[in-house]
C-alpha positions, 0 to 999 in steps of 0.5 A, a space after each residue: 500500500 502507498 503511504 497516506 498524505 493525510 494526517 494520521 488519526 489517533 489510534 490509526 495506522 498507515 504506511 503498511 509494508 509486507 516484505 518477503 525476504 530469504 527465509 523471513 517475512 516482515 510486516 512494518 507499520 506506523 501508528 499514532 495514539 492520543 497519549 504517551 502510554 499506548 502500545 501496539 504489536 502484531 501477533 500471528 493469529 492462531 487460526 491461519 485460515 485455509 489459504 497457505 499463501 495468506 498470513 493472518 496477523 492480529 493488531 493488539 493495542 494496549 493503553 495505560 490506566 490513569 491519566 496520561 498527558 494528551 500528547 500524540 504518540 507515534 509508534 513504529 511497529 515491526 513484526 518478523 518471522 523466520 519462514 520459507 512459506 511464499 506468502 502472497 498477502 497478509 491480512 490484519 485483524 480486526 481491521 480486515 486490511 489485506 496487504 500485498 507482500 513484496 517479494 524481495 528474495 531475489 532483489 539486490 540488498 537495499 544497501 548494495 553498492 553500485 559497481 
């Protein structure tokens, strides 16, 4: 998915990326929340459904008890797993968002020097 040019809303996610590398699958996202104590993580869902080419992740959000200063907080969330499965899509629950996986297995390293 392409990055949004709009301001992210509190508790919202943008700039999702799903990559398949040699022996690894990676999902990254940028999230914003209305105060400093919020946390977010991605977890692999227990039920992976019937499609072996689709990875299903759950977006888990926790928030602090008590008063938190009303300061917008941005969080980079990173999930990765060692895997040789050739995923084509990643579905994020409970949002029902589906990401296409970018296959980087045969691409040159991002930091490779040009000859």
